[in-house]
N, CA, C and O atoms as a GROMACS GRO file, in nm:
protein
  216
    1UNK      N    1  -2.922   0.002  -2.622
    1UNK     CA    2  -2.778   0.029  -2.612
    1UNK      C    3  -2.744   0.107  -2.484
    1UNK      O    4  -2.653   0.066  -2.413
    2UNK      N    5  -2.813   0.216  -2.452
    2UNK     CA    6  -2.780   0.285  -2.327
    2UNK      C    7  -2.799   0.196  -2.204
    2UNK      O    8  -2.726   0.210  -2.106
    3UNK      N    9  -2.897   0.105  -2.209
    3UNK     CA   10  -2.917   0.018  -2.092
    3UNK      C   11  -2.799  -0.073  -2.074
    3UNK      O   12  -2.757  -0.098  -1.961
    4UNK      N   13  -2.743  -0.126  -2.184
    4UNK     CA   14  -2.624  -0.210  -2.172
    4UNK      C   15  -2.507  -0.134  -2.113
    4UNK      O   16  -2.436  -0.184  -2.026
    5UNK      N   17  -2.489  -0.012  -2.164
    5UNK     CA   18  -2.378   0.070  -2.114
    5UNK      C   19  -2.400   0.099  -1.965
    5UNK      O   20  -2.307   0.089  -1.885
    6UNK      N   21  -2.524   0.134  -1.927
    6UNK     CA   22  -2.549   0.161  -1.788
    6UNK      C   23  -2.526   0.039  -1.697
    6UNK      O   24  -2.473   0.051  -1.586
    7UNK      N   25  -2.568  -0.078  -1.746
    7UNK     CA   26  -2.547  -0.200  -1.670
    7UNK      C   27  -2.398  -0.229  -1.657
    7UNK      O   28  -2.350  -0.270  -1.551
    8UNK      N   29  -2.325  -0.209  -1.766
    8UNK     CA   30  -2.178  -0.234  -1.762
    8UNK      C   31  -2.113  -0.137  -1.662
    8UNK      O   32  -2.028  -0.177  -1.583
    9UNK      N   33  -2.155  -0.012  -1.667
    9UNK     CA   34  -2.097   0.085  -1.574
    9UNK      C   35  -2.132   0.050  -1.432
    9UNK      O   36  -2.049   0.063  -1.342
   10UNK      N   37  -2.255   0.004  -1.410
   10UNK     CA   38  -2.296  -0.032  -1.275
   10UNK      C   39  -2.214  -0.151  -1.224
   10UNK      O   40  -2.169  -0.152  -1.109
   11UNK      N   41  -2.194  -0.251  -1.311
   11UNK     CA   42  -2.116  -0.366  -1.270
   11UNK      C   43  -1.970  -0.327  -1.244
   11UNK      O   44  -1.906  -0.377  -1.150
   12UNK      N   45  -1.918  -0.237  -1.327
   12UNK     CA   46  -1.780  -0.195  -1.306
   12UNK      C   47  -1.766  -0.118  -1.174
   12UNK      O   48  -1.669  -0.138  -1.100
   13UNK      N   49  -1.862  -0.030  -1.143
   13UNK     CA   50  -1.854   0.044  -1.021
   13UNK      C   51  -1.872  -0.049  -0.900
   13UNK      O   52  -1.810  -0.028  -0.796
   14UNK      N   53  -1.956  -0.152  -0.914
   14UNK     CA   54  -1.969  -0.248  -0.804
   14UNK      C   55  -1.840  -0.323  -0.781
   14UNK      O   56  -1.798  -0.342  -0.666
   15UNK      N   57  -1.776  -0.366  -0.888
   15UNK     CA   58  -1.647  -0.437  -0.875
   15UNK      C   59  -1.543  -0.343  -0.815
   15UNK      O   60  -1.461  -0.383  -0.733
   16UNK      N   61  -1.546  -0.218  -0.858
   16UNK     CA   62  -1.448  -0.122  -0.809
   16UNK      C   63  -1.468  -0.100  -0.657
   16UNK      O   64  -1.372  -0.096  -0.580
   17UNK      N   65  -1.595  -0.084  -0.616
   17UNK     CA   66  -1.620  -0.061  -0.472
   17UNK      C   67  -1.587  -0.187  -0.390
   17UNK      O   68  -1.556  -0.178  -0.271
   18UNK      N   69  -1.595  -0.305  -0.455
   18UNK     CA   70  -1.554  -0.428  -0.387
   18UNK      C   71  -1.402  -0.435  -0.376
   18UNK      O   72  -1.350  -0.480  -0.274
   19UNK      N   73  -1.332  -0.390  -0.478
   19UNK     CA   74  -1.188  -0.403  -0.480
   19UNK      C   75  -1.118  -0.289  -0.406
   19UNK      O   76  -1.001  -0.301  -0.371
   20UNK      N   77  -1.189  -0.180  -0.381
   20UNK     CA   78  -1.124  -0.065  -0.320
   20UNK      C   79  -1.072  -0.095  -0.178
   20UNK      O   80  -0.957  -0.060  -0.150
   21UNK      N   81  -1.148  -0.157  -0.088
   21UNK     CA   82  -1.093  -0.187   0.046
   21UNK      C   83  -0.968  -0.274   0.037
   21UNK      O   84  -0.872  -0.253   0.112
   22UNK      N   85  -0.966  -0.372  -0.053
   22UNK     CA   86  -0.848  -0.457  -0.066
   22UNK      C   87  -0.728  -0.376  -0.113
   22UNK      O   88  -0.616  -0.396  -0.065
   23UNK      N   89  -0.750  -0.284  -0.207
   23UNK     CA   90  -0.640  -0.199  -0.253
   23UNK      C   91  -0.590  -0.111  -0.139
   23UNK      O   92  -0.470  -0.094  -0.122
   24UNK      N   93  -0.682  -0.056  -0.061
   24UNK     CA   94  -0.641   0.028   0.052
   24UNK      C   95  -0.562  -0.052   0.152
   24UNK      O   96  -0.460  -0.004   0.202
   25UNK      N   97  -0.608  -0.173   0.183
   25UNK     CA   98  -0.535  -0.257   0.276
   25UNK      C   99  -0.396  -0.290   0.225
   25UNK      O  100  -0.298  -0.284   0.300
   26UNK      N  101  -0.388  -0.326   0.097
   26UNK     CA  102  -0.257  -0.360   0.039
   26UNK      C  103  -0.162  -0.241   0.042
   26UNK      O  104  -0.044  -0.255   0.076
   27UNK      N  105  -0.215  -0.123   0.006
   27UNK     CA  106  -0.126  -0.006   0.002
   27UNK      C  107  -0.081   0.032   0.143
   27UNK      O  108   0.034   0.069   0.163
   28UNK      N  109  -0.173   0.022   0.240
   28UNK     CA  110  -0.133   0.059   0.376
   28UNK      C  111  -0.032  -0.042   0.431
   28UNK      O  112   0.060  -0.006   0.504
   29UNK      N  113  -0.050  -0.170   0.396
   29UNK     CA  114   0.048  -0.271   0.441
   29UNK      C  115   0.184  -0.246   0.379
   29UNK      O  116   0.286  -0.256   0.447
   30UNK      N  117   0.187  -0.213   0.250
   30UNK     CA  118   0.315  -0.187   0.187
   30UNK      C  119   0.382  -0.061   0.242
   30UNK      O  120   0.504  -0.056   0.256
   31UNK      N  121   0.302   0.040   0.273
   31UNK     CA  122   0.357   0.160   0.331
   31UNK      C  123   0.414   0.128   0.472
   31UNK      O  124   0.522   0.174   0.508
   32UNK      N  125   0.339   0.050   0.549
   32UNK     CA  126   0.390   0.011   0.683
   32UNK      C  127   0.518  -0.068   0.671
   32UNK      O  128   0.609  -0.049   0.751
   33UNK      N  129   0.527  -0.156   0.572
   33UNK     CA  130   0.651  -0.234   0.552
   33UNK      C  131   0.766  -0.143   0.516
   33UNK      O  132   0.876  -0.160   0.567
   34UNK      N  133   0.741  -0.045   0.428
   34UNK     CA  134   0.846   0.047   0.388
   34UNK      C  135   0.895   0.127   0.509
   34UNK      O  136   1.015   0.144   0.529
   35UNK      N  137   0.801   0.177   0.589
   35UNK     CA  138   0.839   0.256   0.706
   35UNK      C  139   0.916   0.171   0.803
   35UNK      O  140   1.016   0.215   0.859
   36UNK      N  141   0.871   0.046   0.825
   36UNK     CA  142   0.943  -0.041   0.918
   36UNK      C  143   1.086  -0.070   0.870
   36UNK      O  144   1.181  -0.066   0.947
   37UNK      N  145   1.097  -0.099   0.742
   37UNK     CA  146   1.230  -0.129   0.690
   37UNK      C  147   1.325  -0.008   0.696
   37UNK      O  148   1.443  -0.022   0.728
   38UNK      N  149   1.271   0.109   0.665
   38UNK     CA  150   1.355   0.228   0.671
   38UNK      C  151   1.395   0.258   0.815
   38UNK      O  152   1.508   0.299   0.842
   39UNK      N  153   1.303   0.238   0.908
   39UNK     CA  154   1.338   0.260   1.048
   39UNK      C  155   1.442   0.159   1.094
   39UNK      O  156   1.535   0.196   1.167
   40UNK      N  157   1.429   0.033   1.053
   40UNK     CA  158   1.528  -0.067   1.090
   40UNK      C  159   1.664  -0.032   1.030
   40UNK      O  160   1.766  -0.043   1.097
   41UNK      N  161   1.665   0.009   0.904
   41UNK     CA  162   1.792   0.047   0.842
   41UNK      C  163   1.854   0.166   0.915
   41UNK      O  164   1.975   0.168   0.941
   42UNK      N  165   1.772   0.264   0.948
   42UNK     CA  166   1.821   0.381   1.019
   42UNK      C  167   1.879   0.342   1.156
   42UNK      O  168   1.984   0.390   1.196
   43UNK      N  169   1.806   0.253   1.229
   43UNK     CA  170   1.852   0.211   1.361
   43UNK      C  171   1.983   0.132   1.350
   43UNK      O  172   2.075   0.156   1.428
   44UNK      N  173   1.991   0.039   1.256
   44UNK     CA  174   2.112  -0.038   1.244
   44UNK      C  175   2.230   0.047   1.199
   44UNK      O  176   2.344   0.024   1.240
   45UNK      N  177   2.200   0.146   1.114
   45UNK     CA  178   2.309   0.237   1.070
   45UNK      C  179   2.361   0.318   1.188
   45UNK      O  180   2.482   0.329   1.208
   46UNK      N  181   2.268   0.374   1.267
   46UNK     CA  182   2.311   0.450   1.384
   46UNK      C  183   2.382   0.362   1.485
   46UNK      O  184   2.480   0.403   1.547
   47UNK      N  185   2.332   0.238   1.501
   47UNK     CA  186   2.393   0.147   1.597
   47UNK      C  187   2.535   0.113   1.555
   47UNK      O  188   2.626   0.116   1.637
   48UNK      N  189   2.554   0.081   1.424
   48UNK     CA  190   2.688   0.045   1.376
   48UNK      C  191   2.779   0.169   1.380
   48UNK      O  192   2.899   0.157   1.407
   49UNK      N  193   2.724   0.285   1.354
   49UNK     CA  194   2.807   0.407   1.362
   49UNK      C  195   2.847   0.432   1.509
   49UNK      O  196   2.958   0.478   1.536
   50UNK      N  197   2.756   0.403   1.601
   50UNK     CA  198   2.784   0.424   1.741
   50UNK      C  199   2.891   0.327   1.791
   50UNK      O  200   2.978   0.365   1.869
   51UNK      N  201   2.884   0.203   1.746
   51UNK     CA  202   2.977   0.102   1.797
   51UNK      C  203   3.106   0.098   1.713
   51UNK      O  204   3.208   0.052   1.763
   52UNK      N  205   3.102   0.144   1.590
   52UNK     CA  206   3.222   0.147   1.505
   52UNK      C  207   3.245   0.288   1.453
   52UNK      O  208   3.216   0.317   1.337
   53UNK      N  209   3.296   0.374   1.538
   53UNK     CA  210   3.318   0.512   1.490
   53UNK      C  211   3.426   0.515   1.385
   53UNK      O  212   3.536   0.464   1.406
   54UNK      N  213   3.395   0.574   1.271
   54UNK     CA  214   3.492   0.583   1.162
   54UNK      C  215   3.586   0.701   1.186
   54UNK      O  216   3.675   0.726   1.105
   0.00000   0.00000   0.00000
């Protein structure tokens, strides 16, 4: 029984270490997208405020 648990844990940790880089890449890509969109929104807001003063 302990050998089965150890093998299961080993397989889980191997899968986790395989999936970790993909998760990091996905999270960094989503963060970059969020930053880009917020910067674009900020720029367009400032631009419209500059050209259309309320």
